[in-house]
N, C-alpha and C positions, 0 to 999 in steps of 0.2 A: 504494500500500500504506500502510495506517495502522499506527501503532505498536502499539495495543492495541484489541482488541474485547472488550467486556464483555457477557456473557450473563446477563441477570437485572436487573430494575429495581426490586428491593426496597431496603431500607435499606442493605445492603452494596454493592450495585451503584451506587446513587446516591452513596454516600459516596466510593467509589473514583473514580467519574467526576469528582466535584467536585475531588478532589485532583489528578487527571491534568490537568484544565483549568488549575488554578492553576500547575502546573509546565510548561505549554506542550507537553505530550505529546499527539500526535494520537491520537484514539480515536473509536469509535462505541459506543453502548450500546443494547442490544436487549432487548425483553421488555415484557410488560404491566405497567404501573405498579402497584406495591404489590399484585400479584395475589393472593398468598397471604392477605394481610390483608383485602383487600376482597371476595374471592370464596370463600375456603375456610375461614373461621372463623365459628362461630355468632354470629348477632347477639346482642348483650348481653354478649359476652365482654369481659374486661379483660386488659391485659398483666400478666404476673407480675412484671416488673421495675418498680421505682419510677420516678417521674418523672425524677429526676436521672440515672438509668441508661438512659434511653430516648431519648437524643438521637441524631439522625443526624449523624455526625461530618463537619463541613466544615472546610476548612483554617484558618479564622480563628475557629472556634467562635462564629460571629456569628448563627446561626439555630438556636437551641436550642428544645426543646419548650416550655420556660418562655416564651420570647419569642413563639412561635407562639400559645400559649394566651392570652397577654396581648393580642395583636393581635386575636384572635377573641372575647375575652370568655369564655373557657372556664375553669372552675374548675381550679386547678392547685396542687400542692404537691410539693416534692422527695420527701417521704415522707408517707404517711397518706391520700392520695387516689388510688385506683386510676386508671390511665390507660385510658380506654375505647377499645375497638377502633376505633370510628368516629373518635375524635380522632386516633389514631395514623395511620390511613389518610389522613385529611385533611392531617395534618402532612407525610407523605411526598409527597403531591400538591403541596402548597405549596412544599416543598423543591425539587422538580423544576422548577416554574415559575420559581423564583428563581435556581436554580443551573444547570439543564440544560434549556433550552427545546427542544432538538433531539433529545429521546429518540425512537428508532425503535421503535414498539410491535409490529413484526413479530416472529414467532417464528423461531428458528433450527432448521432441519430437519436439517442435517448439518454436521459439521466434519471436514475432511481435512487431513492434513499436506501441506506443500509444501516445496520446497527452501529457500524463504526464510522459512517459518513455517507459516501455516495458511490454508486457504480455507474460508469459511463460506457455506453456501447458505441463503438466507432462504426463508420460506414462499411468497413471491411469485415465486421463481425467480432473484432477484438473487444474485450472488456477491460476497463481500467478502474481500479479502486482508489479513491482519494478521500482524505479526511475533510477537505474543503474544496469548493468549486468557486472560481471567479468567472463571472460572465462578462466578457469584454466584446460583445457582439456589435456595439455601435447602434446607430439609429436607422441604418439603411434598410433593414429588414422589416421596418414598421411603416411602410408606405401606406398612406391613407387616401382613399378615393370616396368622395361624398356618395351617400346612398342613392341620391336622385340622379346620379350619373353612372352608377356601377353596372346598370343593365346593358350598357353599350358594349358591343363586341370589341375585342382587342385590336382589330384592324382600324377602329375609330378612336379608341380611348386607351391611353397608356400612362404610366407614372414615369416621372423623370428618372427614377432609379433604374429603369430598364434601358436607358439610352447612353451608350458611349460614343457611337458613330452617328452623326446627324445627317450624313449624306443621303440616306433614304428619304428624308423629308424635302429635299431640294425640289423646287417647283410646285410644292403643295401648299395648301392653306391650313394653318395651324393656329389654334387658340391655346395659349398657356394660361392656366388658372393659378393665381397665388401672388403674394407680395413679399415672399421671403427671398433669401439669397439664391436658392435653387431656381425658383421661377424667373427671377429677374435675369440671372446669368444665362439661363436657358433661352429666354426670349432674345437676348442680345446675340448669342451664338447662332441661333437659328437665322436671325437676320443676316449675320455674316455669311451663312451658308446658302444664301439666296432663297430663303423661305419667306412666303407671304404670311407673316406672323402678327398676332395681336396679343395683348396682355390684359386679362380681366382680373380684378381684385376687389376685395371688400374695402380696404382703406381708401380714403379720398386722395392720398398722395403717397408716393414711394419714398422710402427712407434709404439713404446711403451714408456710409461712413464719411467723415471729413477727410478730404484729400490732404496729404502732407503739405503741399504748397499753399493750401488755404488755412493751415493751422497757425495761429499766432504764437510767438515765442512765449514759453511758459515762465512765469515769475516764481519766486520762492513761495509767494502766497498761494499761487495756483497749485504748486506741488503739495502744499499743506492741505488746502481745501479739497483738491481733486487729485490725490496721489495716483501714479500710474500703476497698472497691473496687467497681467496677461489677458484679462477680460476687457481692458479699457480703463480710462480714467474714472476716478470716483472712489469715495470711501467705501461704499457698499461693494463695488467690484473688487476692491483690494481685500476686503474682509472675506468675500466668498472664495476668492482664489488662494489667499494665504492662510486662512483659518477654516478649512472645510469641516474639521472636527467640531469646532464651536458652532458652525451652522447646523450640524447634525443634531445638536442638542436643543435647538429651537423647537417649539411646538409644531406638530405636523401641519396643522391648519395654516400657520404662519409661513412655514417652508413652502407649501404649495402655492400660497398667494404670491410669495416672492418669485417663485419660478414662473408663474403666469405673467407677472408684470415687469420683470427685469429683462433688458436686452430683447426687445420685441423684434419682429421681422425687419430685416434690413439687408442691404447688399454692400459689397466692398466699394470703395470710392472709385475704383477703376471701371466699374460696371456702368456708371452714369453715362459716359460718352457712348457706350454701346447701345443704350436703350433710349435715352431722352432725345426726342427729335427724330428718332429713327424707327421706333416701334410704336404703332398706334396703341394708346392706353384707354381702357374702359374702366375707370376707377369709381369706387363707391357703389358697386353693384355685386350681388351674389347670384350665381347661376341657379335657376329654379328647376331646370330640366333641359334635356337635349334629345 
Protein backbone atom coordinates (compact mmCIF):
# COMPACT_ATOMS: atom_id res chain seq x y z
CA UNK A 1 0.00 0.00 0.00
CA UNK A 2 1.27 3.46 -0.93
CA UNK A 3 0.64 6.56 1.18
CA UNK A 4 -0.89 8.73 -1.55
CA UNK A 5 -2.40 8.24 -5.01
CA UNK A 6 -2.64 11.39 -7.14
CA UNK A 7 -5.28 11.41 -9.86
CA UNK A 8 -4.41 14.00 -12.48
CA UNK A 9 -1.14 15.02 -14.12
CA UNK A 10 -1.66 18.70 -14.74
CA UNK A 11 0.09 21.56 -12.91
CA UNK A 12 -1.49 20.79 -9.54
CA UNK A 13 -0.90 17.04 -9.68
CA UNK A 14 2.71 17.53 -10.77
CA UNK A 15 3.33 20.06 -8.01
CA UNK A 16 1.84 17.87 -5.29
CA UNK A 17 3.90 14.90 -6.50
CA UNK A 18 7.12 16.94 -6.42
CA UNK A 19 6.45 17.95 -2.81
CA UNK A 20 5.59 14.38 -1.72
CA UNK A 21 8.81 13.11 -3.27
CA UNK A 22 10.86 15.71 -1.40
CA UNK A 23 9.22 14.66 1.89
CA UNK A 24 9.86 10.95 1.26
CA UNK A 25 6.16 10.07 1.14
CA UNK A 26 5.35 7.06 -1.06
CA UNK A 27 2.99 7.90 -3.91
CA UNK A 28 1.95 7.19 -7.48
CA UNK A 29 0.58 9.77 -9.91
CA UNK A 30 -1.83 8.84 -12.71
CA UNK A 31 -3.21 10.64 -15.75
CA UNK A 32 -2.38 12.05 -19.16
CA UNK A 33 0.34 14.66 -18.85
CA UNK A 34 -0.98 18.25 -19.17
CA UNK A 35 -4.00 16.82 -20.98
CA UNK A 36 -6.35 19.79 -20.59
CA UNK A 37 -3.69 22.19 -21.84
CA UNK A 38 -2.40 20.01 -24.66
CA UNK A 39 -5.68 18.52 -25.93
CA UNK A 40 -8.67 20.66 -24.86
CA UNK A 41 -7.78 24.28 -25.46
CA UNK A 42 -7.79 26.01 -28.86
CA UNK A 43 -4.47 26.43 -30.60
CA UNK A 44 -3.31 30.02 -30.38
CA UNK A 45 -4.61 30.52 -26.84
CA UNK A 46 -2.66 32.29 -24.12
CA UNK A 47 -2.82 31.94 -20.35
CA UNK A 48 -4.79 34.61 -18.54
CA UNK A 49 -2.22 34.61 -15.73
CA UNK A 50 1.01 36.57 -16.10
CA UNK A 51 4.35 34.83 -16.36
CA UNK A 52 5.25 35.38 -12.69
CA UNK A 53 1.97 33.72 -11.63
CA UNK A 54 2.25 30.70 -13.95
CA UNK A 55 4.96 28.67 -12.24
CA UNK A 56 4.42 25.02 -11.35
CA UNK A 57 5.33 25.02 -7.67
CA UNK A 58 8.29 22.78 -6.76
CA UNK A 59 9.76 22.48 -3.25
CA UNK A 60 12.85 24.58 -3.94
CA UNK A 61 11.33 26.90 -6.54
CA UNK A 62 14.20 25.84 -8.78
CA UNK A 63 12.35 25.27 -12.05
CA UNK A 64 10.24 28.33 -12.75
CA UNK A 65 8.61 29.28 -16.03
CA UNK A 66 11.23 32.01 -16.36
CA UNK A 67 14.04 29.44 -16.11
CA UNK A 68 12.34 27.10 -18.58
CA UNK A 69 11.91 29.87 -21.15
CA UNK A 70 15.54 30.94 -20.72
CA UNK A 71 16.73 27.38 -21.34
CA UNK A 72 14.58 27.06 -24.48
CA UNK A 73 15.15 30.58 -25.83
CA UNK A 74 11.48 31.51 -25.47
CA UNK A 75 10.52 35.16 -25.01
CA UNK A 76 9.40 35.76 -21.42
CA UNK A 77 8.53 38.56 -19.01
CA UNK A 78 6.96 38.55 -15.56
CA UNK A 79 4.23 40.81 -17.00
CA UNK A 80 3.50 42.23 -20.43
CA UNK A 81 4.17 39.14 -22.57
CA UNK A 82 1.29 36.63 -22.63
CA UNK A 83 2.26 33.02 -21.89
CA UNK A 84 1.39 30.97 -24.96
CA UNK A 85 -0.51 27.73 -24.47
CA UNK A 86 2.19 25.75 -26.27
CA UNK A 87 4.84 27.20 -23.97
CA UNK A 88 2.97 26.24 -20.81
CA UNK A 89 2.23 22.70 -22.02
CA UNK A 90 5.91 22.20 -22.89
CA UNK A 91 6.87 23.61 -19.48
CA UNK A 92 4.68 21.00 -17.77
CA UNK A 93 6.27 18.22 -19.80
CA UNK A 94 9.76 19.46 -18.92
CA UNK A 95 8.76 19.68 -15.24
CA UNK A 96 7.65 16.04 -15.35
CA UNK A 97 10.88 14.89 -16.97
CA UNK A 98 12.96 16.74 -14.38
CA UNK A 99 10.93 16.01 -11.25
CA UNK A 100 8.73 12.96 -11.94
CA UNK A 101 10.05 10.55 -14.57
CA UNK A 102 7.77 7.75 -13.32
CA UNK A 103 4.36 9.24 -14.16
CA UNK A 104 1.79 6.52 -14.98
CA UNK A 105 -0.39 7.81 -17.83
CA UNK A 106 -3.13 5.21 -17.33
CA UNK A 107 -6.54 6.59 -16.44
CA UNK A 108 -8.36 5.69 -13.22
CA UNK A 109 -11.66 3.90 -13.88
CA UNK A 110 -12.93 3.50 -10.33
CA UNK A 111 -12.12 4.36 -6.70
CA UNK A 112 -13.57 2.40 -3.78
CA UNK A 113 -13.10 2.76 -0.06
CA UNK A 114 -11.33 0.00 1.85
CA UNK A 115 -10.73 -0.56 5.59
CA UNK A 116 -7.22 0.85 5.21
CA UNK A 117 -8.02 3.64 2.76
CA UNK A 118 -8.86 3.33 -0.95
CA UNK A 119 -8.54 0.90 -3.85
CA UNK A 120 -8.10 2.38 -7.34
CA UNK A 121 -8.76 0.38 -10.50
CA UNK A 122 -6.75 1.43 -13.55
CA UNK A 123 -7.99 1.21 -17.14
CA UNK A 124 -5.71 -1.79 -17.74
CA UNK A 125 -7.26 -3.74 -14.86
CA UNK A 126 -4.50 -3.19 -12.28
CA UNK A 127 -5.59 -2.23 -8.77
CA UNK A 128 -3.65 0.07 -6.45
CA UNK A 129 -4.16 0.43 -2.69
CA UNK A 130 -3.55 3.84 -1.15
CA UNK A 131 -4.10 5.35 2.27
CA UNK A 132 -5.12 8.68 0.76
CA UNK A 133 -6.22 9.94 -2.64
CA UNK A 134 -5.65 13.44 -4.03
CA UNK A 135 -7.94 14.44 -6.89
CA UNK A 136 -6.17 16.96 -9.15
CA UNK A 137 -8.44 16.57 -12.16
CA UNK A 138 -8.92 20.27 -12.85
CA UNK A 139 -12.13 21.85 -14.12
CA UNK A 140 -12.04 20.75 -17.74
CA UNK A 141 -14.17 17.65 -17.20
CA UNK A 142 -17.05 19.61 -15.70
CA UNK A 143 -18.27 21.34 -18.84
CA UNK A 144 -21.78 22.74 -18.51
CA UNK A 145 -24.40 23.10 -21.24
CA UNK A 146 -27.72 24.81 -20.35
CA UNK A 147 -30.67 22.44 -20.26
CA UNK A 148 -32.63 24.48 -22.80
CA UNK A 149 -29.86 23.87 -25.38
CA UNK A 150 -28.76 20.36 -24.43
CA UNK A 151 -31.25 18.70 -26.81
CA UNK A 152 -29.34 19.91 -29.87
CA UNK A 153 -27.23 17.25 -31.63
CA UNK A 154 -23.43 17.47 -31.42
CA UNK A 155 -23.17 18.58 -35.06
CA UNK A 156 -24.81 21.87 -33.99
CA UNK A 157 -23.82 22.30 -30.34
CA UNK A 158 -20.49 21.61 -28.65
CA UNK A 159 -18.58 22.81 -25.60
CA UNK A 160 -15.34 24.76 -25.92
CA UNK A 161 -13.60 21.93 -24.03
CA UNK A 162 -13.96 19.77 -27.15
CA UNK A 163 -12.02 22.02 -29.52
CA UNK A 164 -8.28 22.20 -30.04
CA UNK A 165 -8.29 22.70 -33.82
CA UNK A 166 -10.65 25.46 -35.02
CA UNK A 167 -10.05 24.89 -38.73
CA UNK A 168 -13.28 22.83 -39.18
CA UNK A 169 -15.27 25.99 -38.33
CA UNK A 170 -13.76 28.03 -41.18
CA UNK A 171 -16.47 29.48 -43.39
CA UNK A 172 -19.26 28.61 -40.98
CA UNK A 173 -21.53 30.71 -38.77
CA UNK A 174 -20.93 30.24 -35.03
CA UNK A 175 -22.46 31.72 -31.89
CA UNK A 176 -20.32 31.59 -28.76
CA UNK A 177 -22.25 31.79 -25.48
CA UNK A 178 -20.54 33.15 -22.37
CA UNK A 179 -18.55 36.06 -20.95
CA UNK A 180 -15.63 34.23 -19.33
CA UNK A 181 -12.08 33.90 -20.59
CA UNK A 182 -12.84 30.71 -22.54
CA UNK A 183 -15.75 32.25 -24.43
CA UNK A 184 -14.02 35.55 -25.16
CA UNK A 185 -10.75 33.90 -26.23
CA UNK A 186 -12.60 31.40 -28.40
CA UNK A 187 -14.61 34.12 -30.15
CA UNK A 188 -11.42 36.03 -30.98
CA UNK A 189 -9.60 32.91 -32.21
CA UNK A 190 -12.58 31.90 -34.36
CA UNK A 191 -12.55 35.37 -35.92
CA UNK A 192 -8.83 34.94 -36.65
CA UNK A 193 -9.64 31.61 -38.32
CA UNK A 194 -12.08 33.24 -40.77
CA UNK A 195 -15.26 32.22 -38.97
CA UNK A 196 -18.47 34.30 -39.01
CA UNK A 197 -18.79 34.48 -35.21
CA UNK A 198 -20.97 36.33 -32.70
CA UNK A 199 -20.72 36.41 -28.91
CA UNK A 200 -23.85 36.23 -26.72
CA UNK A 201 -23.60 36.82 -22.96
CA UNK A 202 -25.68 37.80 -19.93
CA UNK A 203 -23.46 40.69 -18.69
CA UNK A 204 -24.01 44.05 -20.30
CA UNK A 205 -20.26 44.51 -20.84
CA UNK A 206 -17.20 42.32 -21.16
CA UNK A 207 -14.42 42.52 -18.59
CA UNK A 208 -10.71 42.37 -19.39
CA UNK A 209 -7.62 42.56 -17.23
CA UNK A 210 -5.78 45.86 -17.31
CA UNK A 211 -3.01 45.89 -19.89
CA UNK A 212 0.50 46.49 -18.45
CA UNK A 213 0.94 49.62 -20.58
CA UNK A 214 -2.25 51.06 -19.07
CA UNK A 215 -1.27 50.38 -15.47
CA UNK A 216 -0.16 53.36 -13.44
CA UNK A 217 3.10 53.10 -11.45
CA UNK A 218 2.32 51.71 -8.01
CA UNK A 219 3.15 53.87 -4.99
CA UNK A 220 4.10 52.54 -1.56
CA UNK A 221 0.56 53.36 -0.42
CA UNK A 222 -0.87 51.33 -3.32
CA UNK A 223 1.28 48.38 -2.26
CA UNK A 224 -0.07 48.63 1.28
CA UNK A 225 -3.74 49.08 0.32
CA UNK A 226 -3.67 46.67 -2.62
CA UNK A 227 -0.76 44.24 -2.18
CA UNK A 228 0.20 42.05 -5.15
CA UNK A 229 -0.47 38.32 -5.23
CA UNK A 230 -0.66 35.47 -7.70
CA UNK A 231 -4.41 36.09 -7.94
CA UNK A 232 -4.01 39.81 -8.58
CA UNK A 233 -3.81 42.95 -6.42
CA UNK A 234 -5.85 43.39 -3.26
CA UNK A 235 -5.88 42.37 0.39
CA UNK A 236 -8.48 39.66 -0.17
CA UNK A 237 -6.60 38.14 -3.10
CA UNK A 238 -3.39 38.18 -1.04
CA UNK A 239 -5.18 36.47 1.84
CA UNK A 240 -6.74 33.79 -0.36
CA UNK A 241 -3.49 32.97 -2.16
CA UNK A 242 -1.09 33.16 0.80
CA UNK A 243 -3.26 31.84 3.65
CA UNK A 244 -5.48 29.10 2.18
CA UNK A 245 -5.60 27.21 5.49
CA UNK A 246 -7.02 30.29 7.21
CA UNK A 247 -9.62 30.58 4.43
CA UNK A 248 -10.56 26.93 5.00
CA UNK A 249 -11.58 27.66 8.59
CA UNK A 250 -14.12 30.29 7.58
CA UNK A 251 -17.79 29.20 7.78
CA UNK A 252 -18.87 27.26 4.72
CA UNK A 253 -21.61 29.73 3.81
CA UNK A 254 -19.08 32.58 3.82
CA UNK A 255 -16.56 30.60 1.77
CA UNK A 256 -19.18 29.83 -0.87
CA UNK A 257 -20.24 33.47 -1.02
CA UNK A 258 -16.62 34.56 -1.48
CA UNK A 259 -16.10 32.03 -4.28
CA UNK A 260 -19.24 33.28 -6.05
CA UNK A 261 -18.37 36.96 -5.82
CA UNK A 262 -14.55 37.11 -6.15
CA UNK A 263 -12.79 37.33 -9.53
CA UNK A 264 -15.82 37.06 -11.78
CA UNK A 265 -15.76 36.27 -15.51
CA UNK A 266 -13.06 38.17 -17.36
CA UNK A 267 -10.47 37.72 -20.10
CA UNK A 268 -6.79 38.54 -20.38
CA UNK A 269 -5.82 42.03 -21.49
CA UNK A 270 -4.48 40.68 -24.78
CA UNK A 271 -7.94 39.37 -25.78
CA UNK A 272 -9.47 42.85 -26.01
CA UNK A 273 -7.96 43.66 -29.41
CA UNK A 274 -9.01 40.27 -30.78
CA UNK A 275 -12.68 40.80 -29.88
CA UNK A 276 -13.66 44.43 -29.48
CA UNK A 277 -14.59 45.94 -32.83
CA UNK A 278 -14.04 42.60 -34.59
CA UNK A 279 -16.68 40.27 -33.14
CA UNK A 280 -20.38 41.30 -33.03
CA UNK A 281 -21.52 41.32 -29.39
CA UNK A 282 -25.05 40.57 -28.14
CA UNK A 283 -24.79 41.50 -24.47
CA UNK A 284 -27.37 41.58 -21.69
CA UNK A 285 -29.30 38.61 -23.05
CA UNK A 286 -29.80 34.97 -22.04
CA UNK A 287 -30.57 32.34 -24.72
CA UNK A 288 -34.03 30.85 -24.08
CA UNK A 289 -33.90 28.15 -26.71
CA UNK A 290 -32.57 27.05 -30.06
